[in-house]
N, C-alpha and C positions, 0 to 999 in steps of 0.2 A: 148788621145786615139790614137794609131797608125792606119794608114790606113788599115794595114793587119788585126788588131784586129777588127776594125770597120766592115770589110768585113765578118770575121768569125762571129761576133756578129749578123750582119744582117741575115746571113745564119741560125744561131741558132734560132733567133727569128722567122724566116720564118718557120723553121722546127717545132718549138713549136706551132706556130699559126696553121699550117696545122694539127698537131697532135690533137690540141684542137678542130679544126673543125671536124676532123674525129671522135673524141670521142663524141663530141656533136651530130654529125649526127647519130652515132651509138646509143647514148642514146635516141635521138628522135625517131629513128627507132624502138628501143625496146619498147618505150612508146607507139608508134602508134600500134605496134603489140599487146601489152596488151589491148589497147582500142578496137582494132578490135576483139580480142579473146573474150573479155567480151560481146561485142555486139552480137557475134555469140552464146555465151552461153545463153544470155537472150532469143534469138529466140528459141534455143533448149529447154530451160526451159518451155517456153509457149507451145511448141509442145508436150512436155512430159506431161504437165498438161492436155492438150486436149486429148491425147491418153488415159490417165487414166480415164478421164471423160467418154470416149466412150468405156471403158472396153477393149481396145486393149493392153493387158498386154505385149505381146511380143514386140510390137512397143515401148511401154513405157520403157521396160527394155533396149532396144537399146539406146534410148535417155539418160536414167539414167546413163548408163555406160560411156557415153561421157561427163558427167557433174561431174566427180569425184572431180575436184578442184573448182567447182562453189559454192559460199557461200550459195545459196538458195537450194542446193540439199536436205538439211534436210526437207524443205517444201514438197518436193515430197515424201520423206520417210514417213512423218507424214500423208500426204494425203492417201498414200497406206495403212498405218496401221489403219487409221480411217475407210476407206471405203472398202478395198479389202482384208485385211489380214485374214487368216484362224484362227480358234479358237486355233489350235495347235501352233500358232506363238506367244504365250504369252511371251515366253522367249525373243524373238526379241523386243517385246514391252517394256519389263523391261529394256533391254539394251539401247534402244532409250531414255527412260525416264531418265536413269542414266546419259547418255551422254549430255542430253539437259535439265537437271533439272532447270537451271536458265533461260531458254528460254520460251516464251509464247507458243511455240509449245507443250511443255509437257502438258499444261492444256487441249488443244483440244484433244490430244490423250487419256489422262486419262478419260476425259468425255465420249468419244466414247466407251471406253472399260468398264467403269462403267455401261453405259447403256446396253452394251452387256451382262455383267455378271448379271445384274438385270433381263433381259429377260430370261436368261438361269437358273435363280435362283441358280447361282453358288456362294453360300454364302461365302465359304472360300476364293475364289479368289477376291470377292468383298471386303471383310474386309481387305485383304492384300493390295489391291490397294488403298482403301479408307484411310488407315492409312498414306499413303504418300501424300494425296490429300489436306489436310489443308482447306483453305478457300473455295475450290470447294465443299466440303461436308457441311461445316457450313452454306453456303449460299443457300442450296437447300433442301427443306423439303422432296422431294421424296427420295433423297439419305440418309438423316438422318433416315427416317422411315425404309428404307430397311436395313440400317446398324443395327438398333435395332432389326429388325426381324431376321437378320442373327445371331446376338448374342443369341437371344432366341432359335434359332434352334441348334446352335453349343454348347451353354453353358446353358442348361436347369436348371442346378443346381443353377444358380444365377438369376432366373427369376424375383424376386421382385426388386432387385437392378437394373436390366436392364430396367424393365418397368418404373422405376423412371426417366429414361432419356427422356421419352415422355413428361414430364412436360414442358421442354424447347421448344420442338417442338410445343406443344399446344399453347404456349403464343405468338401468332402471330396475327396481326391485319388483315391479309389477309386470303383468303380461302386456306385450305390445299388440296393437290392433292388427288384424289379418291384412289390412290394406298396406301394412309395412313389409309384408313378406317378400314381395318381388325385389324391393330395394335391399333388404337384408341379404337376400340370396346373391345379388350382384356384388354387394360389399364383401360377402364371404368368398365368392369366386375370385375377387381381386386380391385375396390373401390378407385382408385387413382384420379379420376376426382372429385375434391372438388368444392363446390359452390364458394369458394374464387378464385380458378383458372378460373372458368367460368366468374366471375365478372371482373377479371383482363383482360380477353380477350375482354369482352364487352367494357371496357375503351380503349383498344388498337384499336379495330375496329372503335369506335366512334371518337377517337382523332387522325385523320390522316390515319386511315386504311380504310377498306371496310365496311362502315356503314350498308350495306345491310345484313351483317352477324348477326346483332343484333337480329332480330326476331327469328332466329334459336337458338342463344345463350340464348335468354330469356326463351325458352321452356326447357332448360337444368337446369335452376335455380329452387330452391325450390319455391313453389307457393307464399310464403310470401315475396320473394325477386324479383319476376318478375316485380313488379311495377317500380323497379329501372331501369331495362333495357328499359322498355317501355318509361319512362320519359327521359332517356339518348338519345334515338332515337328521341324523340319529340324535344329535345333541339338541337340535331345535325341537324335536318332538319330546325328548326327555333329557333335561339338563343333567340329570344324574349319570348319563352315559359318558360324561366327560371323564369320569373316574375309571373308565375302561381303557387304560393306556395302551392296550395291545393294538388298538386301531391307529395309534400314532407311530408310524414306522420310522420316522426320521428322514424320509426322502426329501421332504420339502419343509424344513424346520420353520421358516418364516410363516408359511401358510398354516402349519399346525399350531403355531403360537397364536394366530388369530382365532382359531377354533377354541383353544384353551382359554383365552381371555374372555371370549363370548360365553363359553359354557360355565366357567366358575362365577362369572358375574350374575348368572341366573340361578345356579345351583345353591349359592349361599343363602338366597332368600327362601328356597323351598326345603332344602335339607342341610341346615347349617352344620350339624355335627359330622355328617358324611363328607361335606365339602371340606371341612377342616382336616379330616383324616386324609382325604385324597390330596390335598395341597401338600401335605408332608411327603407324599410319595411321588411328586411330580418328577418325571424322568429328566435326567441331566441334559439330554439333547434338546429339550425344549428351552430355547433361549428367548425369553420375553424382552421386548424393548423396554427402556426405562419408563416410557409413557404407559405401556401396558401393565408393567409391574405396579406402578403407583396407582393406576386406576383400580386394579384388583384389590390392593391393600386398602384403599379408601372405601371401596364397595363392601369389603368384609367388615371394616370398622362400623360402617353405617348400618348394615343389615343386622349385625350382632347386637348393636346398641338398641336398634328399634325393637328387637325381639327380647331385650333384657337378658341376653345370653351371658353366662358367667365369664366367657373369654373376651367380652367386648372391651373391657378396660385394657387388656393386653394389646389388642390390635390398635386401639386409639393411642396407646403409649408408644407404639412403634413408629408413629408418624412424627417426623420432625416438624417444628413450628412452620417452616416454609412449605411443607407438604400438605398442610391442611387446606380444605376448602370451607365454604360457609357451612355446609351440612355436617362435615366431620367436626368442626369447631362447636357446632350446636350440641352434638352428642358428647363431646368432651366435657362441655359445661354440664350437660344433663347427668353425666356419670358422677361428677362431683356433687351435684345437687341431690341425686339419689342417695349418695353416701353421706350427705351433709359435711363434705370435706371443704370447709370454708377456707382453710389455710391454703389449699392448692389453688383455689380461685384467685386469691389475693396474690400469690406468688407468680401465677402464670400471666397476669395482666401485662407486665413489662415485656414478655416474650412475644406478644401478639403483634401482627402487622398493624400499622397505625389505623387503617380503616376499621378493622375489627375492634381494636382497643378502644376507639372512640365511639363505637356503635352504642346505641341506647341499650340494647340487650346486655352487653358486657358491663357497661357502666352501672346499670341497675343492679346486677347481681354482685358486682364489686362492692357497691354500697351495702347491699344486704349482707354480704359476707363480713364486712366491717362491723355492721350492726350486731351480727351474731357473736362477734368476738368482743363485744362491749366497747368498741371504738366509735362511740356515738357521734362525737363532734366531726370526725372525719367522714362518717357515713352521711350525716346530715348535710355536709358541705357538697357532697356529690349529688344527693337528692335535690337540693335546692337548685343546682344548675340544671339538672335533668327535668325538673318540674316546669321549666320554661317551654318545654316541647308539647305540642298538641299530638299526643300519641298514647298508646297503651302504657308504655313504660313511663312517659312523662306524667300521666295521670296517677299511676301507682306511686311515683315519687312524691307528687303533690299531696297524696293522701298520707304518706308517712310523715311529712313535715307539716301537715295541716295548713297547706298553702292553697290559695285560690287557683283554679284551673287557668291555663293560658290557652285560649282558643285562637289567638293571633289572627282574628278575622280582618281581612282587608277587602272591602267591597270591590266587586268587579267593575272596573272603570271602562266605559266604552263611550267614545266621543259621539255626540248626537248625529253629526253629519255622517260619520262612518256607519252608524247604525241604520240611518235612513237609506244610505247607498246599498248596504248589504241586503236590507229588506227587499229592495227592488230587483235583486239579481234573479234571472230566470230560474236558476236552480233552486233558490229559496222559495220562489212562488210555486214551482212545481211540487216541491216537498210538502208545502202547506196543503195544496189541493189533494195530493195523494193521501195525506193524513185524514182529510175530510171524507175521503172515499174508503177509509179503513184499509188502505194499501200500505201498511207500515213498512214492509220489506222494501218496496220500491222507493218509499220516502227515505228510508235509511241509506239506500244506495245513492240517491241524489245527494244526500248530506255528506256522505263519505267522499264522494267525488269532489264536492266543494272544498272539503278539508284538505284535499291533496294539492290544490293549486292556489288557495287564498293565503294571504300573509297572516302572521300571528295576530296583528291588530284586527284584521277582518274575522279571523277565527274566534277571537274574543266576542265579537259582535254576534257571531253564530251561536255561541254558547248562551249569550243573553237572550237572543231570539227564541231559542229552544226552551229556555227556562220560562219565558213569558207565555209561550204556547202551552206550557204544561207537559212538554215532551222531555221529561226529566232525565230519562236514561241517556238521551243523546246529549243533553246539556252536561251531565256528569262525565260522559265519555270525552266530550270535547275539552272540558276543563282539565281532565287527566292528561290528554295529549299535550296541552299547553303547559302542564305542570303548574297550573294556577291553584295550588292546594290551599291557599289562604282565603279563597272565595268560599267561606264556610257555609254561608246561607244558601248559595246556589248549589253547592255540593251536597248539602243535607236538607233538601226541600221537604216540606210537610205534604208529600204527595199522597193522594187518596186519604187525607187525614180523617175525614168524617167516617170513612169505612174502618180505618184502623182503630179509631177511638170507640166506635160503636161495638165492634166485635171484641176488642181487647177488654172493654168494660164488661161485656157479657161473659167473657171467659175468666174474668177476675185476674187479669195480668196487666203489667205496666204497658201503657200504650207506646212509651219510648222504646221498649224492648221489641214490640211488634214492628215498629218503624225501622229499628236497627236491623232486624232480620230481613225485612224486605229490601232495605238499602244494600245489605251485603249479598243477598241471594241473587237479585236481578237488577239492582240499581233502578228499581221501579219500572222495569220493562215488562209491559203486560204480556207480550207474546214470547217471552223468554222460554227457551227449552234447552235443557242440559243434555250432554252425551249420555247421561244415565237415564234419561227419559223423565226428568222432572219438569213441571210446567208452571208458568205464570209467575206472578209477583213474588210469592213466598216459596217457589220451586218445590211443589209437592209432587210426589210420585202418585199415580192413580191408585196403587196398592195402599199407600199411606192414607190417601183421601177416603178410600173405601173403609179402612179400619176406623177412621174417625166418624164417617157418615153412616157406617153400617149399611151401605148400599153402594152399587157401582157408580163411579164418577168418571166421566169421559174427559179426555184431554181438552175438548171444546169447553166443557164446564169449568175446567181449571184456568182457562184463559179469561174467564169473567172475573174482574177484580173483586166484586162482592163475595162471590162463592169461594174464591181462592183465599181471601183474607179471613173469612169466617172459619174455614177449615184449618188454615195455618195457625190462627190464634188458639183454636180449640186443641190442636195437636201440641202446641207449646205448653198450654195449661195442663194437658194430660201428662206430659213428660215431667213437668215441674212437680205435679202431685206425686208421681211415682218415685221421685228423687228427693223426697222429704222437703219439698218447697224450695230447693236450691236452684236458682235460675242459671247459675254458671254451669252446673252439670247438665241441666236441661238444654242449654245452648249447644253443648258438645254433643248431646244425644240427638238433637235436631239434625246435625250434620252427619254424624257417624253411626247413629242407631243406638238405642238404649243398651243393648246387650254388650256391645263393644265397650261402652263407657263403664258399665258395671265390671267388666274384666279389668279395666285400667284402675279401678278404685283400690286404694290400699286397705289392708285389713285394719291397720291402726290409723288414727287421724294424721293428716298431712296438711300443711299450709296450702291454701288454694293457689297462690301464685306459683309455688313450687310444683304442684300437681299439673297445672296448665303447661308448664315448661317441659314436663315429662310425658305429655301425650305422645304416643308413638307415631301417629299420622301427622305429617307436617300440615296437610290441608286442614285437619280439624284443629290443630294447635293454633294456626294462624286465624282460622275462622272464629274461634272463641275470643281471641285477643281483639279482633276487629269488631265483632258484634258488641262486646262490652264497652269498647271505646266509642262506637257509634251511639250506643244507648246513652252514655254519659253526655255526649255532644248534644243529642236531641233534648235531654233533660235540661241542659244549660240554655239552649236556644229558646225553649218553650217557656221556661220559668224565669230566665234572666238571673238565675242563681248560679254562681261559679264555684261553690263549694264542691269538692269531689265526692259527692254523697255516695254514689255506687261503689267507687273504689275504696272509700272509707269502710264500706261493708266487706269488701273483698280482702283487704289487708289482714284483718284478724281471722278471716274465715278458715275453717278446717273442713276437709272432706274425708269420707271413709266409706267402706263398703256397707256399713250399717245404715246408710242413708237410702239404700235402694228398697223400695216397697214393691213387692210382687203384685 
């Protein structure tokens, strides 16, 4: 290269570098401007909401005009249409619904205007809007009743056919709103309320519904049927009353059979010995259907097995191979495991339906049974096949044959063009802005609405977007819907890793264990709340948090990731210490409570894999399997080591009551 050329080359490179710097600076400046603009728009949005709440409409309109390009502007429109719109703005409502049909905003606006039309008794407008409302109507009795009333008013010539629609409304186990009373009275006067419809509602009210409805429904039955409702209520309040056969007169054998099936299904769990004795005395006139008889026999087998009752084996044995379901088959297996009856496991495998025979659970215990009978080569052949699976039983099998784990990770592939297109969807933009405003519930509604109408390819893009946002619970949920189970990295993110690592280290527990518990408990959903009243990432009850903290801890505190993880890891460490350092037992105790776990521990040592299979609560049994599997996955992802280390500890592990430290 000549000196002159080198000089010009240096100048060109310098010019190009300067141009790149200028372009980069310009791009960064534009990016900063966009960020600043969005921050200003969020402030204006909140001010607009406040103005509308205070009924300062002129002020609201000024803010509204400034937010023409802001993704959440439709939320202001929806709020206005719900709360402040005039009756003559119905056309504007229809236009909004048409534009936002696929957004959750449409539902809230529809509901507000359906309520308005009901108050005004605007039958035509209500029916027109209700025809577009789908699930909103089918799930609300007051809307259903008004829709039928509107049809009666507008189409009196088809009165009888219209009144027949009340049958479906009537069949509810819950109380119906008072607004339905006039329609129900008209339906009754037309002779359409039959004793059978009343009885069906008695059953619905007693079996999972509002049982306090039954006395009211009893009065609606013919006098000779009222004893049925009275006895159903008696059994609902006390399942043991099913043993009082004097109340089963035989006048309505089919109805009495319904009561019997319901009562024994509950009594066997509460008073198993009394239920067994009563079953032997069942009056001959009670003729159960084949379906009812099988359901009772299955329930007896399950309940007695879960309680470790001495008659469990007898009831399990009474079920033919084609009469088993997944739960009874589990307890059949558990019965043989409890007794270490390896020969029965091996002999029963050919009798199983193909689906169960090939299941990982039965294949694993088939191999274990072969191993116990010194048929090592045959056992290892099964283990080696099973070790190809990324699962609890697959990891156990890999540990038995000292084979590397099979994570079967397939990166989530999303085309760049599809990703860009989905990122620009209004629903995605709204979800992002809602997250920035800490309105997670509304963001999740937007996301779920998107999932309902996008293609599988676009849904994969959504999963990638949520993952990149750090919205891990929604990414995991979306991948689950798509059955993209091999996207291991996305399904097992290192969410809140700094917090998990800091507090796991302080509590002297494995950080992979802490991550696994958070993944199983909430899928890293910060605002998770269970039906039992547990909160946050690691799903802590306030009472548990108080025990660990030795001070009151509010639900609001438990929604804070740092506080939740600190308390959750300390609680895990406390359980592990009290259970002789055994993290498997501590995992079970985290789910079911330490005292239940202590009750389940055998007096003499038992193999840990066998003990896990014998846990009486299906929820806890599956919880332990999933947490230890997740823990192993996190260990492999973080260390890139695929030896089944944790399961290699589990295979020879034995557990016993002696491990409990008071």
